[in-house]
Backbone bond lengths (Angstrom), bond angles and torsions (degrees), N, CA, C in turn:
res aa  C-N    CA-C-N  psi(-1)  N-CA   C-N-CA  omega(-1)  CA-C   N-CA-C  phi
1 M - - - 1.433 - - 1.492 108.83 -
2 K 1.250 124.21 -52.61 1.500 127.81 179.02 1.452 112.22 -58.72
3 Q 1.304 116.35 -32.04 1.506 119.27 176.46 1.494 115.39 -64.49
4 V 1.302 116.58 -40.57 1.508 120.78 175.26 1.414 113.12 -67.48
5 N 1.403 121.68 -34.92 1.382 123.22 179.78 1.515 109.09 -70.62
6 I 1.310 120.81 -38.84 1.456 123.10 176.77 1.521 109.38 -65.85
7 E 1.305 120.63 -37.17 1.463 119.56 174.67 1.398 112.65 -62.59
8 V 1.268 118.04 -46.74 1.530 122.92 -178.71 1.526 108.37 -60.32
9 I 1.319 118.84 -42.21 1.548 119.25 -178.57 1.449 105.51 -67.79
10 I 1.369 123.65 -41.88 1.438 119.21 -177.46 1.473 111.92 -64.98
11 K 1.280 116.97 -35.87 1.461 122.74 177.57 1.473 112.79 -59.57
12 D 1.415 114.92 -47.95 1.411 126.65 175.55 1.462 111.96 -53.64
13 M 1.293 114.74 -50.49 1.445 123.55 -176.61 1.601 110.50 -63.69
14 L 1.299 115.35 -38.57 1.509 118.88 176.82 1.448 110.15 -67.08
15 V 1.317 121.49 -44.29 1.537 128.27 174.38 1.498 105.02 -52.97
16 I 1.373 121.96 -56.32 1.454 120.88 -176.72 1.485 114.99 -59.45
17 M 1.319 115.02 -38.61 1.525 121.47 177.76 1.449 111.69 -63.20
18 A 1.326 117.74 -39.75 1.429 122.47 177.76 1.550 115.03 -66.85
19 V 1.344 111.32 -36.99 1.528 117.36 175.50 1.544 107.20 -67.53
20 L 1.271 116.65 -42.90 1.532 115.70 178.40 1.450 117.45 -62.27
21 L 1.367 113.96 -31.24 1.453 115.96 176.27 1.552 119.23 -77.24
22 I 1.334 110.30 -23.15 1.497 122.24 -176.62 1.579 107.93 -80.99
23 L 1.385 116.62 -45.13 1.477 123.32 -172.80 1.605 105.78 -73.27
24 P 1.361 114.18 140.67 1.458 115.78 174.03 1.503 111.48 -67.69
25 V 1.328 118.26 154.06 1.435 124.12 179.89 1.554 109.96 -55.73
26 S 1.408 119.20 -39.11 1.370 123.72 -175.40 1.600 113.31 -60.28
27 A 1.335 113.47 -21.74 1.498 120.23 179.47 1.453 110.68 -67.66
28 F 1.251 122.98 -15.26 1.514 125.57 -169.65 1.596 105.69 -109.75
29 A 1.265 119.15 -43.09 1.488 117.51 -171.80 1.497 106.65 -154.93
30 Q 1.248 124.40 120.77 1.403 132.01 173.62 1.486 108.30 -104.22
31 E 1.272 115.12 122.47 1.489 121.81 177.78 1.564 108.66 -60.72
32 R 1.380 112.99 138.09 1.488 116.29 176.97 1.436 104.45 -116.80
33 L 1.410 115.03 127.05 1.477 126.02 175.88 1.535 106.98 -127.48
34 S 1.329 111.50 173.93 1.489 124.20 179.05 1.540 114.05 -126.09
35 V 1.300 117.26 144.37 1.471 119.47 174.81 1.495 111.16 -62.44
36 T 1.337 116.87 134.36 1.479 115.07 177.66 1.604 111.41 -111.48
37 A 1.360 117.10 -12.11 1.316 119.21 172.32 1.615 116.36 -72.67
38 T 1.290 119.47 155.29 1.459 118.37 176.86 1.569 110.93 -54.81
39 I 1.301 112.77 -52.09 1.540 120.62 176.16 1.548 107.09 -133.50
40 A 1.324 117.16 139.41 1.407 118.25 -178.80 1.578 105.51 -130.27
41 N 1.374 116.93 139.27 1.383 123.75 173.84 1.444 116.30 -81.81
42 M 1.327 117.22 123.91 1.492 120.28 -175.92 1.656 97.12 -97.27
43 R 1.404 109.91 120.67 1.445 117.68 -172.80 1.608 111.69 -103.33
44 S 1.292 115.26 165.52 1.533 119.64 -179.71 1.501 108.07 -89.10
45 G 1.284 120.77 -10.08 1.509 121.28 174.13 1.463 112.86 -155.59
46 P 1.302 119.38 178.03 1.459 123.42 -175.34 1.518 117.21 -78.18
47 G 1.261 118.10 67.93 1.461 118.13 179.06 1.612 108.99 170.57
48 T 1.289 114.53 162.31 1.429 119.26 179.12 1.487 116.11 -73.33
49 K 1.407 115.00 -12.68 1.494 116.33 175.47 1.594 110.84 -77.51
50 Y 1.283 113.74 -9.48 1.538 114.74 -179.24 1.495 110.22 -85.71
51 D 1.359 117.51 155.84 1.438 126.41 -176.98 1.597 108.68 -62.52
52 V 1.290 109.68 144.36 1.524 115.53 168.65 1.489 106.24 -81.92
53 L 1.362 118.92 120.95 1.451 122.12 178.18 1.549 112.73 -81.82
54 W 1.355 112.23 -41.87 1.541 119.46 177.06 1.487 105.43 -167.29
55 Q 1.258 113.62 172.24 1.504 122.98 -179.07 1.577 111.51 -119.19
56 V 1.289 114.89 146.73 1.525 119.37 177.05 1.492 111.60 -123.74
57 E 1.360 119.67 162.85 1.357 123.81 177.41 1.497 114.39 -96.95
58 K 1.337 118.57 166.58 1.458 125.35 176.52 1.513 110.19 -48.43
59 Y 1.337 119.26 138.23 1.434 131.73 170.08 1.554 108.29 85.86
60 H 1.382 118.50 3.94 1.503 119.26 178.23 1.551 106.97 -61.08
61 P 1.307 115.88 120.34 1.531 117.55 -178.06 1.626 107.40 -81.65
62 V 1.241 113.99 148.11 1.492 124.69 179.40 1.553 109.00 -143.29
63 R 1.283 115.51 156.46 1.475 122.73 163.16 1.464 115.14 -109.00
64 I 1.312 118.03 134.21 1.456 125.39 -175.39 1.594 103.94 -79.05
65 V 1.289 118.72 125.03 1.391 121.11 174.26 1.549 115.94 -110.61
66 E 1.351 111.52 -16.63 1.532 118.95 -179.92 1.406 110.51 -160.80
67 K 1.353 121.41 145.89 1.406 125.00 171.48 1.605 111.44 -120.75
68 K 1.384 113.00 134.91 1.314 115.86 179.86 1.518 110.84 -135.29
69 G 1.317 124.33 91.62 1.479 125.79 -172.48 1.553 107.00 70.12
70 E 1.317 113.89 -129.42 1.496 121.80 176.32 1.555 114.22 -84.94
71 W 1.312 118.62 10.72 1.399 120.41 -174.19 1.587 109.05 -120.62
72 Y 1.389 113.42 142.08 1.407 122.53 -178.10 1.511 108.39 -113.54
73 K 1.295 117.57 135.07 1.424 121.19 174.56 1.591 103.47 -96.92
74 I 1.281 116.13 118.86 1.494 121.37 -174.57 1.529 113.95 -112.60
75 K 1.295 112.10 165.44 1.630 122.19 177.06 1.576 99.21 -129.17
76 D 1.313 116.83 134.93 1.384 123.89 172.19 1.432 115.44 -101.09
77 F 1.375 118.64 -175.33 1.460 125.48 -178.43 1.511 112.53 -56.88
78 E 1.337 117.15 -28.02 1.490 115.26 178.79 1.518 112.53 -98.26
79 N 1.341 117.92 9.58 1.431 126.18 177.85 1.589 111.86 75.22
80 D 1.425 112.33 14.43 1.463 113.25 174.38 1.588 107.41 -73.76
81 V 1.276 113.77 154.48 1.548 121.41 -174.39 1.486 107.31 -120.98
82 A 1.288 115.48 140.46 1.439 119.00 174.03 1.663 107.06 -165.49
83 W 1.271 118.13 177.45 1.389 126.43 179.10 1.485 115.92 -109.14
84 L 1.331 119.86 138.23 1.474 126.27 -177.32 1.611 103.81 -131.97
85 H 1.306 115.83 140.18 1.497 119.55 167.78 1.518 107.58 -68.40
86 K 1.294 120.14 140.24 1.485 127.21 -176.73 1.517 110.03 -61.12
87 S 1.315 120.80 -25.72 1.470 122.67 -177.89 1.539 112.15 -72.18
88 L 1.270 116.35 -9.26 1.505 124.89 -179.41 1.580 110.07 -91.94
89 L 1.320 118.00 -11.85 1.469 122.15 -172.23 1.478 109.74 -117.64
90 G 1.317 113.62 152.55 1.449 125.40 175.53 1.475 119.93 -148.87
91 K 1.223 119.83 166.44 1.525 123.50 -178.81 1.483 113.77 -81.02
92 I 1.337 119.54 46.61 1.371 127.49 175.36 1.506 105.78 -92.08
93 E 1.440 112.22 133.99 1.501 110.76 174.67 1.489 111.27 -78.73
94 G 1.280 117.84 120.12 1.425 120.78 177.05 1.468 115.42 -123.35
95 V 1.259 118.71 165.49 1.429 125.66 -179.96 1.472 108.34 -144.02
96 I 1.415 117.32 155.71 1.335 119.88 179.93 1.563 106.85 -136.19
97 T 1.391 113.19 145.52 1.509 113.36 -178.88 1.551 112.05 -73.66
98 I 1.307 112.09 145.74 1.437 116.40 -175.94 1.610 110.43 -123.60
99 K 1.209 113.58 7.63 1.529 119.35 175.28 1.524 112.78 -131.27
100 D 1.359 111.92 152.31 1.478 116.67 -176.21 1.628 106.63 -75.38
101 K 1.252 116.52 144.66 1.457 124.74 177.45 1.669 111.63 50.63
102 C 1.302 109.21 73.75 1.437 116.63 177.13 1.531 108.84 -95.79
103 N 1.266 114.37 130.16 1.534 120.27 177.87 1.465 111.03 -86.82
104 V 1.333 112.92 124.10 1.481 119.83 171.43 1.544 106.18 -101.92
105 R 1.318 114.56 125.06 1.526 120.19 -169.47 1.570 108.53 -109.59
106 S 1.402 107.15 161.76 1.464 114.14 -179.62 1.527 116.92 -71.40
107 K 1.436 110.49 -26.53 1.503 117.90 175.15 1.515 110.04 -137.34
108 P 1.358 115.41 164.57 1.474 117.72 -177.14 1.489 115.22 -74.60
109 D 1.292 120.51 61.25 1.442 122.31 173.93 1.621 109.18 -159.16
110 T 1.280 114.80 156.67 1.510 118.18 -177.68 1.612 112.79 -73.30
111 K 1.226 114.28 -13.94 1.522 116.66 178.10 1.546 115.76 -89.63
112 S 1.323 114.72 -5.71 1.397 123.05 177.77 1.592 109.37 -78.13
113 R 1.387 115.12 155.45 1.428 123.32 177.40 1.541 111.45 -55.42
114 V 1.356 114.82 141.10 1.449 118.14 173.73 1.516 108.69 -84.64
115 S 1.415 112.15 117.16 1.448 113.57 -178.49 1.480 117.61 -74.04
116 F 1.395 113.12 -38.11 1.451 122.56 174.30 1.478 111.10 -165.85
117 T 1.299 119.93 163.94 1.504 120.95 -178.29 1.592 102.69 -123.81
118 V 1.369 113.07 141.85 1.420 119.39 179.21 1.573 110.29 -126.65
119 E 1.331 115.97 159.28 1.443 119.44 177.68 1.490 110.08 -91.14
120 K 1.280 119.36 -176.74 1.440 126.88 179.33 1.557 104.89 -68.91
121 G 1.366 109.11 143.05 1.491 120.27 173.59 1.556 114.62 83.04
122 V 1.261 118.57 28.48 1.501 122.98 174.65 1.560 106.51 -101.81
123 P 1.286 113.72 123.52 1.558 119.27 -179.42 1.538 111.56 -89.45
124 F 1.406 112.53 145.05 1.481 120.98 178.01 1.511 110.31 -132.33
125 K 1.207 118.33 157.04 1.523 123.31 163.76 1.522 108.12 -88.25
126 V 1.301 117.15 139.92 1.473 118.28 170.96 1.538 113.26 -84.26
127 L 1.336 113.70 133.44 1.448 120.40 -174.70 1.554 107.26 -104.92
128 A 1.382 116.03 -38.15 1.380 123.75 -173.59 1.561 110.78 -162.69
129 R 1.321 108.88 176.35 1.594 115.98 176.14 1.490 103.33 -146.86
130 K 1.436 109.58 141.69 1.477 118.19 175.55 1.579 102.38 -142.27
131 G 1.244 118.22 107.62 1.465 123.74 177.90 1.522 107.14 58.69
132 N 1.337 115.58 -124.88 1.433 119.79 177.41 1.570 116.24 -85.55
133 W 1.282 113.65 4.50 1.519 118.30 -175.62 1.604 106.60 -104.46
134 I 1.357 108.74 149.02 1.501 118.81 175.93 1.406 110.16 -126.13
135 K 1.369 120.89 130.40 1.443 129.42 -178.69 1.533 101.92 -86.90
136 I 1.379 117.22 118.95 1.458 119.02 -179.48 1.537 111.14 -121.70
137 E 1.432 107.16 164.06 1.494 110.07 176.34 1.581 102.73 -141.81
138 H 1.351 115.30 136.22 1.393 123.84 175.86 1.517 111.35 -88.61
139 A 1.335 119.54 155.55 1.471 124.15 -177.34 1.498 111.24 -56.51
140 D 1.304 118.24 -25.99 1.400 116.96 -179.18 1.601 115.26 -88.71
141 G 1.353 115.54 8.62 1.390 123.88 176.46 1.587 116.72 98.73
142 D 1.250 116.02 -15.36 1.569 119.46 178.09 1.415 107.68 -65.64
143 F 1.440 115.75 136.96 1.484 115.94 -179.65 1.549 105.77 -146.17
144 G 1.340 114.51 163.15 1.459 119.39 179.14 1.584 107.78 175.81
145 W 1.287 118.67 -160.69 1.411 127.45 -176.89 1.519 108.93 -115.20
146 I 1.317 117.20 137.16 1.507 122.34 176.60 1.544 109.83 -134.42
147 Y 1.256 114.87 144.60 1.544 120.10 -175.73 1.537 104.67 -73.93
148 K 1.281 118.69 138.56 1.479 124.53 -171.48 1.547 114.13 -62.55
149 T 1.341 121.67 -27.97 1.416 122.84 179.16 1.602 111.96 -69.23
150 L 1.267 116.70 -11.14 1.436 123.92 -173.91 1.627 111.93 -89.32
151 V 1.356 113.41 -9.29 1.486 118.31 -178.70 1.471 112.98 -137.38
152 W 1.319 112.42 163.96 1.511 125.24 -179.06 1.461 106.74 -114.13
């Protein structure tokens, strides 16, 4: 009886290993980085000769889906895809607002004063976390606390 169970386990392990070899690495974990430049051009291809599709601000978070030399193909919070030069990205933890009219508060609770309100698509650097709250800072120096469901 134990021999059959071991054979089943070995077969299952071989199937899992085969699947792991077939699937691309990006299917398991996509590296998340943030823009470090004041403004970054999101391009249609991996080079400066390609069109600028749009621009993003400092701390804009992205997921790396492909690397081609010095260029990274990225996906953003809206699943838009573009190319960025790797020198424009860093391992800064960034978040971006995903709802309209997000309140940024002075303290990590809903009873605290609203410091400012932002629209969808505003990027921030993460300074700290406390429960479901994230302490954030904008590139212009404004900072406060935002509830985690309001950001990506």
